[in-house]
Backbone bond lengths (Angstrom), bond angles and torsions (degrees), N, CA, C in turn:
res aa  C-N    CA-C-N  psi(-1)  N-CA   C-N-CA  omega(-1)  CA-C   N-CA-C  phi
1 M - - - 1.420 - - 1.527 107.38 -
2 E 1.371 115.61 137.35 1.437 120.45 179.04 1.532 108.21 -129.78
3 P 1.316 119.54 146.16 1.470 122.00 176.10 1.550 111.23 -60.94
4 T 1.324 119.07 130.68 1.399 121.13 173.67 1.476 117.88 -114.04
5 S 1.347 115.99 -13.99 1.448 120.75 -178.33 1.515 107.29 -155.07
6 F 1.376 118.79 153.97 1.394 123.15 175.05 1.491 108.70 -158.38
7 A 1.313 120.01 162.66 1.418 125.36 -179.82 1.555 108.85 -151.17
8 G 1.281 117.13 145.84 1.455 121.33 175.32 1.516 117.92 78.09
9 R 1.319 116.01 9.65 1.472 116.43 -177.29 1.565 108.20 -108.05
10 A 1.276 111.00 155.35 1.502 117.18 174.33 1.462 111.82 -71.83
11 G 1.348 118.56 -27.77 1.452 122.76 178.68 1.489 108.01 -140.33
12 S 1.351 116.34 170.81 1.429 119.01 -179.51 1.492 112.95 -82.86
13 P 1.383 119.80 153.59 1.377 121.19 176.73 1.548 110.81 -66.61
14 T 1.294 117.18 147.13 1.485 120.16 -174.59 1.524 113.04 -122.30
15 T 1.361 115.25 -7.60 1.488 117.68 -175.93 1.572 111.18 -75.97
16 R 1.308 113.53 130.00 1.464 120.78 169.45 1.562 105.89 -108.21
17 F 1.291 117.11 138.07 1.441 123.64 178.43 1.526 110.18 -100.78
18 V 1.289 117.90 105.74 1.447 124.19 -171.26 1.512 109.58 -108.75
19 E 1.318 117.98 129.95 1.448 124.01 176.66 1.513 108.80 -62.45
20 G 1.330 117.36 140.60 1.439 121.99 178.73 1.496 117.45 99.47
21 I 1.397 115.04 -8.83 1.457 118.28 172.92 1.511 108.66 -119.69
22 P 1.306 118.96 151.97 1.468 120.80 -171.95 1.518 116.05 -50.14
23 S 1.309 117.54 -49.59 1.495 118.60 -179.07 1.482 111.81 -65.63
24 G 1.303 118.34 -38.98 1.453 121.02 178.34 1.480 112.51 -67.11
25 D 1.309 115.79 -47.30 1.535 117.79 179.75 1.559 110.39 -61.54
26 A 1.362 118.92 -40.45 1.438 120.36 179.37 1.529 112.17 -63.44
27 T 1.320 114.65 -43.44 1.499 120.53 -175.19 1.573 107.81 -72.17
28 I 1.284 118.70 -46.66 1.473 121.62 179.27 1.534 109.29 -60.72
29 G 1.347 116.21 -43.12 1.472 119.50 177.12 1.485 113.12 -61.45
30 L 1.325 116.90 -37.70 1.483 120.77 176.60 1.531 110.12 -59.02
31 V 1.316 116.06 -49.09 1.482 119.85 179.80 1.495 113.99 -65.11
32 L 1.312 118.09 -44.61 1.418 121.77 178.24 1.528 116.74 -63.46
33 A 1.366 114.28 -28.77 1.445 121.06 177.28 1.561 111.42 -90.39
34 D 1.331 117.28 1.87 1.451 121.36 179.31 1.548 109.16 59.40
35 Q 1.272 119.77 47.48 1.456 123.01 -177.98 1.505 110.02 -114.15
36 D 1.296 114.31 175.47 1.473 120.70 178.76 1.581 107.66 -130.65
37 L 1.320 114.73 166.45 1.466 120.60 -177.24 1.535 108.66 -145.66
38 R 1.287 114.11 127.19 1.520 118.59 172.83 1.479 107.00 -115.86
39 C 1.308 117.35 129.67 1.484 123.43 176.44 1.483 106.55 -119.37
40 A 1.283 116.32 116.98 1.480 121.60 -177.38 1.553 111.37 -74.85
41 D 1.309 118.60 -30.80 1.422 122.52 -179.69 1.528 111.46 -158.47
42 V 1.360 116.04 110.49 1.463 121.71 -175.95 1.546 111.33 -68.67
43 R 1.268 115.93 -17.33 1.531 118.69 179.73 1.483 112.47 -85.67
44 T 1.305 118.89 -40.20 1.453 122.91 -176.21 1.502 114.57 -95.12
45 D 1.381 119.58 -26.06 1.368 124.28 -176.97 1.546 112.10 -145.10
46 P 1.292 117.20 64.81 1.495 121.93 -174.34 1.497 110.72 -70.37
47 P 1.333 117.95 152.22 1.447 123.01 178.93 1.529 110.67 -70.49
48 T 1.334 115.97 167.46 1.436 125.29 177.00 1.509 109.02 -53.04
49 G 1.337 119.57 131.04 1.452 124.37 178.54 1.512 118.13 76.00
50 W 1.270 115.86 4.20 1.479 123.81 -175.22 1.557 109.63 -63.95
51 D 1.315 115.88 133.30 1.479 123.11 176.75 1.579 106.97 -81.72
52 T 1.289 115.58 96.47 1.470 120.10 -178.51 1.546 113.94 -73.98
53 D 1.310 114.65 -12.00 1.515 116.62 -179.21 1.509 111.15 -86.45
54 K 1.344 121.14 -12.83 1.406 122.92 -178.22 1.522 110.62 -85.63
55 D 1.360 115.58 134.25 1.442 122.99 178.61 1.506 108.23 -78.41
56 R 1.357 116.43 134.05 1.431 122.27 177.70 1.541 110.19 -129.41
57 D 1.287 116.01 151.40 1.412 120.90 -178.94 1.530 113.05 -94.51
58 Y 1.293 115.35 11.44 1.515 121.66 175.53 1.525 109.45 -131.99
59 R 1.327 113.77 162.34 1.430 116.89 179.89 1.577 113.05 -118.87
60 A 1.351 115.62 -25.01 1.498 121.29 -176.95 1.553 105.93 -125.36
61 F 1.333 113.78 154.88 1.488 117.08 172.01 1.534 109.15 -161.10
62 I 1.343 111.57 161.13 1.431 122.34 171.28 1.510 107.37 -130.75
63 S 1.363 116.59 132.98 1.439 123.29 175.89 1.523 108.05 -124.07
64 V 1.348 116.55 140.04 1.408 122.61 179.50 1.535 108.78 -135.48
65 A 1.323 117.26 144.44 1.426 123.73 179.97 1.555 110.44 -70.82
66 V 1.347 118.32 147.83 1.412 122.35 170.29 1.517 106.08 -114.58
67 I 1.334 117.63 114.57 1.397 123.79 -171.13 1.549 107.62 -132.95
68 A 1.301 116.42 128.64 1.505 123.15 177.25 1.545 106.34 -115.82
69 G 1.324 115.65 107.80 1.473 120.52 -173.52 1.511 110.28 58.64
70 D 1.295 115.17 -118.81 1.478 119.28 -179.54 1.530 113.11 -100.01
71 T 1.316 115.73 10.80 1.464 121.34 -175.35 1.529 111.64 -107.40
72 A 1.367 113.28 118.47 1.471 119.19 173.35 1.533 110.64 -76.00
73 L 1.280 117.27 121.88 1.424 120.52 -176.65 1.560 114.03 -102.46
74 G 1.327 114.80 -23.72 1.485 120.06 178.58 1.517 108.82 146.84
75 M 1.334 117.34 -148.05 1.460 120.76 -175.97 1.520 107.35 -149.08
76 L 1.316 110.62 158.67 1.493 120.09 172.56 1.509 105.08 -115.51
77 T 1.344 114.51 142.66 1.450 120.03 -179.02 1.537 109.79 -132.66
78 L 1.262 116.53 136.67 1.505 122.80 174.66 1.539 106.36 -120.77
79 D 1.359 114.32 128.06 1.460 115.57 178.35 1.521 109.53 -124.04
80 A 1.350 112.17 167.14 1.472 118.82 -176.22 1.537 109.24 -147.86
81 V 1.298 114.85 146.84 1.480 121.20 -176.99 1.558 111.88 -73.01
82 E 1.312 115.74 -28.69 1.476 118.72 -177.02 1.524 109.61 -93.31
83 P 1.365 119.33 126.60 1.404 122.97 174.24 1.510 112.31 -57.73
84 G 1.334 115.31 139.41 1.548 118.10 176.52 1.498 114.24 71.89
85 S 1.361 118.67 12.40 1.450 117.48 -175.34 1.516 114.62 -91.30
86 L 1.338 118.58 -5.37 1.451 121.26 177.97 1.466 108.64 -102.29
87 D 1.397 117.13 136.25 1.448 120.79 -172.67 1.557 110.31 -131.54
88 D 1.303 115.52 -173.46 1.459 121.75 -177.77 1.540 113.02 -56.11
89 D 1.286 115.98 -35.66 1.458 117.64 -179.43 1.581 109.07 -66.11
90 D 1.357 114.32 -40.82 1.535 116.92 176.07 1.508 110.81 -60.98
91 M 1.337 116.24 -41.77 1.425 120.23 178.19 1.504 113.60 -60.44
92 G 1.305 116.35 -44.91 1.442 122.34 178.07 1.528 111.55 -62.07
93 L 1.301 117.44 -44.25 1.429 120.33 178.42 1.554 111.89 -64.88
94 L 1.271 119.20 -40.39 1.446 124.12 179.55 1.563 109.50 -67.20
95 R 1.341 118.51 -38.78 1.441 122.98 174.71 1.477 111.72 -63.60
96 L 1.300 117.22 -41.21 1.477 121.22 174.43 1.512 112.63 -59.94
97 M 1.272 114.83 -45.91 1.516 119.76 -178.54 1.521 107.28 -66.64
98 A 1.283 120.36 -39.44 1.496 123.23 177.07 1.525 110.12 -61.21
99 G 1.359 115.87 -41.20 1.475 118.07 -179.76 1.523 112.08 -66.14
100 L 1.396 115.32 -40.51 1.456 118.85 178.35 1.547 110.77 -65.70
101 L 1.316 114.74 -41.71 1.435 117.87 177.70 1.515 114.34 -62.97
102 A 1.310 114.98 -37.55 1.496 119.64 178.12 1.527 109.49 -65.25
103 V 1.349 117.37 -41.20 1.451 120.34 175.59 1.508 111.39 -57.68
104 A 1.295 112.93 -49.79 1.535 117.36 -174.75 1.491 109.43 -65.78
105 L 1.320 119.03 -42.62 1.496 118.90 178.96 1.469 114.50 -73.47
106 G 1.297 116.53 -31.49 1.466 122.58 -177.85 1.498 112.22 -70.89
107 S 1.399 117.73 -21.71 1.443 122.78 -172.86 1.549 109.78 -96.10
108 R 1.272 118.60 2.89 1.472 121.14 178.82 1.476 112.00 -70.34
């Protein structure tokens, strides 16, 4: 998986999720299982396979799968500079956006 679009960032996302490496397998697995992930602080509690050596301009994030029927299309991610600043309301909104995106992409 590779980033294809972004908004609200100072720079573009650079992470590619490649099968066969821990971060890629974890992320691709998340999408294929139609799951979501909230990380309150990437420095103190990084997700499985996280590259802790890479500098990031955010500390917290939420990622949700975008699935249309049985087709995994990708994921949406929301990040924030303040650790712990993303909550259940943010997760719900991102899941809603992912659902709308899945409908739009699935109807093409």
